[in-house]
N, C-alpha and C positions, 0 to 999 in steps of 0.2 A: 278321030276319037270314036271308040266303040260305044255301042248303046249302053252297056253297063256303067260306063263312066258318067253318063247323064243320070242314070237311075239312082246311084248311091247317095248323092247329096239330097235328092228329092225324097228318098226313103228316110233319111235323117229328119228332114223337115216334116214329113208325115208323122213320124214317131213323136216328135216334139209337139206338133199341133194336137195330136190325140191326148198327150199328157196334159197339155194346157187347157183345151176346151172341154174334153171329156172327163178329165180327172182333177181339174181345178188347180193345177200347178202354175205358178207364175212363169212366164216365158223364160226369163233368165235362169231360173232354177232348173227348168226342164232341159234347157240347153246344156247347163253345167253338169247335169246328171247323165247325159247321153254319152256312152262310151265312144260312139262312132264320130261325134262332132270334132273332138280334138284331132282325130286321125285324118281329117280332110285337109287338103292343101288350102292355103290362105284364100285363094280365089273362090273355092267351093264353100268355105266357111262364110265368106262375105255374101255369096249367093243365097245360102240357107237363111242367113239373118235377114237379108232384103226380102226374100220370098215370104218368110213368116211375118215380118213387120207389115208388109203390104197386104197380106191376106187379112190380118187382124185390123189393120187401119181401115180397110174397105169391106169389112165383113158384112155390114148392113146392106150395102149395095149388092154384094155377091149373093147373099141369102135371098134378097128380094127377087133377083133374077132366077136363081135356082128353084125357088118356090113356085115360080110360074111355069117351070118346065117339068117338075117331078110331081106326079100325081099322089104317090104314097110317101109318107115320111120315111126317111132312112134312119131307123132307130135300132136299139139293141146292138147286135154284132155288126149290123150294117152301117153304124155311125162312122166306121173307118172309111167307108166309101164316100160318105158326105164330106169328110175332111179331104179326101183325094180330089173330089170335085171342087172344093173351095180353093185348094192349091192350084189346080188346073185353071180355074177361072181367073185367079189372080195373075197367073202367067200370061194368059191370053189377052186379058182386058187392060192390065196396068203395067206389065213388064215388057211387053212386046216380044215374048218368046215365040219362036216359030211354031206353027200349029202342029207340025209333025212331031216335034220334041215334046211339047206339052201334052198332046193327046196320047201318044204312044207310051210315054212313061207313066201317065196316069192309069192307063189300062193295065200295064204291067204291075203297078203298085197294088191294084185291086186283086190281081192274081196272087201276089205275095201274101196278102191278108186272107187268102183262101175264100175269096168272095167272087169266084169266077162267074157265077150266075148274074153278076151285076156288070160284067164287062161291056155288054151291049148298051146298057143304059149310060154308063160313063162315056163310052165312045160317042154315042149319039148326042148327048148333051153338050159335050165339049166341042164336037165338030160344029154343032149349030152355033155355039158361042164364037167359034173361030170365024164363021161366015158372017154372022149378024151382030157381033158384039157391040159395036158402036151404036147401031140402031136399037139394040135391045136396051142399052143404057138410056137412050133417048133423053128426055128432059127431066129425068128423076132429080131429086134434091139430095146431093151427096152429103152435105153438112148434116141434114136432119136424119137421113137414113143410117149414117154411120155413128150416130150418137144414141145410145140406149135412152129410152124414155125417162127413166128416173133421173138421169143426169141432165137431160135437156130441161125438164120441168124445174129442177132445183136451181139451175143456172138462170133460167128465165125469171124465176121469182127473185133471185138475188141481183141480177145484172140487167134484166130486160131482154126482150127478144132480139134486138139488133146486135147487142154485144154478145149474146149467146151464139148467134149465127156466126159472128166473127171468130169467136173462140173455136167453135166446131170446125170452121173452115181451116183454121190454123193447124188443127190436129190432122188434117189430111196430107200435110207436107212433112217430109223428113227433116228433123232438127239438124242444124249445123253442128260442127264440132267446136265446143267452147273449152278454153284452156286457161287455167290460172298459173302464171309463171311464179316461181319462187322469188325472182328478182329480175332486173334488167329487161323491162317490158319491151323496149324498143328493139333490143337485140333479138329476142325470141320471136317478135312479130316478123322480123325480116327472115330469120332462119326458117320459120314455119309457114312463111307466105300467108300470114294471117292479118286481119284487120284488128285495130285496137278499138274496142267499144268505149263509150264515154265513161263507163264505170271501171275500166282497166282490164277487163277480160279480153283475151285474144280469141278471135273467131275465124275459123276457116271452113271451107265446104267439107261436109262429111264425105267419108270414103277413104279407102286405103287401110293399111294395117297400122294401127296406132303405135305399136311397139317399134315399128321401123322408122318413125319420125325422129328427127334430130332432137336430142335432149331428153328423150324418154328414159333411156337406160340409166342415165346419171341422175334422174329425178329432178331435172331443172323445172319441170312443170307437171301438172296433173289435169285430168279431164274433169270439168265442173261447169255446169250450166251457169250462164251469167247471173241469173236470178239466185241460184244457190250460193253464189259467192257474196251476196249482199249482207246476210246476217252478221258475219264476222266484221264487216266494215262498220256496222252500226255500233260496235263496241268502242270505236275510237282508238286512241293510243293505248295499247295494252302492253307495251314493252315493259318487262320486269314484273308484271302483275300476275297473280294467281287466278287462273281461269279454269272452270270446270266445263267440259264439253260433254253433255249428257246425250245418250243415244248416238254415240259418235261415229260408229263404223258405217261405211268403209273408210272414212277419214279425210275427205276433202277439206272440211272445215277445221279439223284438228291440224292438218298441215298448214292451212292459212294462219291459224293462231300461233303455231310454232314459228313460222316464217316471220311473223310480226313481232317476235321476241317475248311472247308470253310464256309463263311457266304453266304448262297445260297438264291437267288430269283428265284423261279421256275414259268415259264409262260406257259400256255397252253390255247387253245381256248375252250376246252371241259369241261364244268362244271362236267359232269359225270365222266370223266377220272380224273379230279382234285380231286374229292371226293375220288376216289380210291387211288390216290397218297397220300392224307392226311392220309388215313387209313394205308397205307403201312409205312409211316413215324412214325405214332403213335405206330404201332406194333413193330418197331425197336428202339423206344426211341430216334428218331432223329427229328430235327425241321428245317423248312425252311419257308421263306416268300412265300406264295402261291398266285399267281395272275391269275385269269381267264380272259384272254384277247387274242385277235389276236396278236401274237408276231410280226407280220410284221408291226403293227401300234402302238404298245405299246411304251410309252416313260416314262422316269423318270429323275429326276433332276440330280442325281449323277451317273457318269459313272462307269464302272466296271473294275476290274483288269483283269478279264478273262470272256469270253463268250463261252459257249458250245451250238452249234446249231446242234441237231440231227433232220434234216429236214424231213418233210413228203415226202414220196417217193413211188415208185411202190412196194417196198418190195421184188423185185425179188431175192435178196440175201438170203431170208429166206424161200425158198421153201421146205427145209427139214422139217420145222416146220409148214409152212402154204402152203400146196400144192395147195389150192384153188386159190392162186394168179395167178398161171400159166394160169388158164382158165377164170379168171375174169378180168384180166388186158389186155391192148393192148398198142401198140406204141402211140396211141392217148392219153392215160392216162399219159404216160411219158412226152409227149410234153406239156400237161396242167400243170403237176406238176413242170416242170422246171421253169415256170413263177413264181410260188409261191416260189420256192427255191431262185430265184434271189431276190425277194422282201425281203425275210427273211435275206439273206446274207447282203443286204444293211443296214437293220435295225441293224443287229448284229454289223456291223462296227461302226455305229453311237453310239452304247451303250458302246463302248470300249474306255478306257483311252489310250492316247499315250503311246506306249511301252507295252501295254497289249497284251494278247494272245487270239486268236480266233481259236477254233477247229470246223471245219465243218465235219459232218458225215452223210452218208446215208446208209441204209441197202439195197442197190441196186447194181446190177451187170451192170446196163446200164451206158455207158460212158457219156451220156447226163446229167445224174444226179450226175456225179462225176467230173472228171477233166474239162469237158466243162464248168461247172458252176464256177469253180475257175478261169479258163482262162478268162471268161467273166467278173468276178469281178475285176481281176487284170487290165484288159483293162479299166474298168470304173474308178477305184480309184488307182492312182499312188502312194499313200501313203503306200500301202500295200506291204509286201514282205513275201516270204515263210520263215518258220522256219523248215528246213528239219529234219525229224525224223532220229535218228541215230540207227544203229543195236543194240547197247547196251540197247536201250529203248524197244526193241521188241525181247526178248529172244527166240531164235530158230524159228524166223519168218522173218529173213533177206530177204527172197525171196518175202515178201509182200511189201517191200519198193521200190518205183519207183525211177528212176534216179533223179527226182526232190525232193525226200524226202517225198512224200506222201505215203499213205498206201492203198493197195488194197488186202484185204483178199478174198480168193475164197473157196467155199465149198469143193473143192478137196484138199486143203492144210491140213496138219496134218491128212491125211487119215488113217494112222496107229493108230491115237488116237481117231478117230471118226469124224474128219472134223471140219469145222468152218462155221459160217454164212458168206455170202458175204457182205463186207463193203468197202466203200471208205471213207478215212479220210484225211484231209489236215489241217496243222497248219500254221497260219499266224500271223503277228504282224502289228500294224499300227504305223507309225513313226510321 
């Protein structure tokens, strides 16, 4: 294989990392916008994803090490060289990339960015890491270093230091591939060589090209974290009932609702994401009414038997899958999002029939996006009351049920099985 074939995927990774860390674009969006990424062969696409995820997952450790080696900050135009060093360090320290490949391609990337005057620095730093990497890592504290201070402090206040450390440690490992089958769980577990979790989700080791797996093309299943599949289950038997799925795209929960026999109206503000939702439904042979609208303002004449609101949030419960969130979000984002969550909750209540069921969910570990929002809602609307979740509804996850009967899953739960995304869920009814 010639040297340029090694360089192309790393150049894509560099472009995406610059877009993410220097321009604030979410990782998935930056990948989706890069024209060169789809042109890579599947193996190189998988490498780019792994390299980026590893760099972001271990960014605190990497920067701690680089900071001890570089006397002057690499800022301004030179920030591209910092991203090159981060990618090079991730390859050497955590991916086992041969030194000649990681160092040579990094030097060439610096040249491509017309930063030739930094070639010597990049070469020297990465060669030292290749020689002394394990020793340089030493007895550092990976869980703490790779968790931004604002997150660590907020989690410690909510969950305590011990649980916070367990959460942070869980974020250092790649999440497994979780799958929700449309039906015939046993068959698809065998076909996909997956384990059946107590809640019914199928789980297999991450890796490979998802679209090549049996059953994908015909929509027999879809990818969905085990915790993300729980909110729909909290609605109980919904066959034949009218259910509103607010903030629905990309549609995992919509597909669950349809597969359970509900008459579903899916609402989302993003036309692009709703197009994807429609494609996912079509692939699975399922149908729903799709409405592109701001769910906090959307109205309809007939009220619903049930409303599912998976509200936009900081996403801090999904750092195993989206490690960029740790470095792109802040407590200011959480404060802004809570205002939107309150508006959406009020609209959800307005759409619900008396006696109907509302399930609120966020994939966030922040208390302000969870119990605090439900407390605020109950204070505003005295017609509402909790419908506590019972242990029998959550097999082998009783520890996730709060004294009030809400659910709080943590990435450190089910550690022996590969963990869970962090979610908050509450079930309410209106009288």
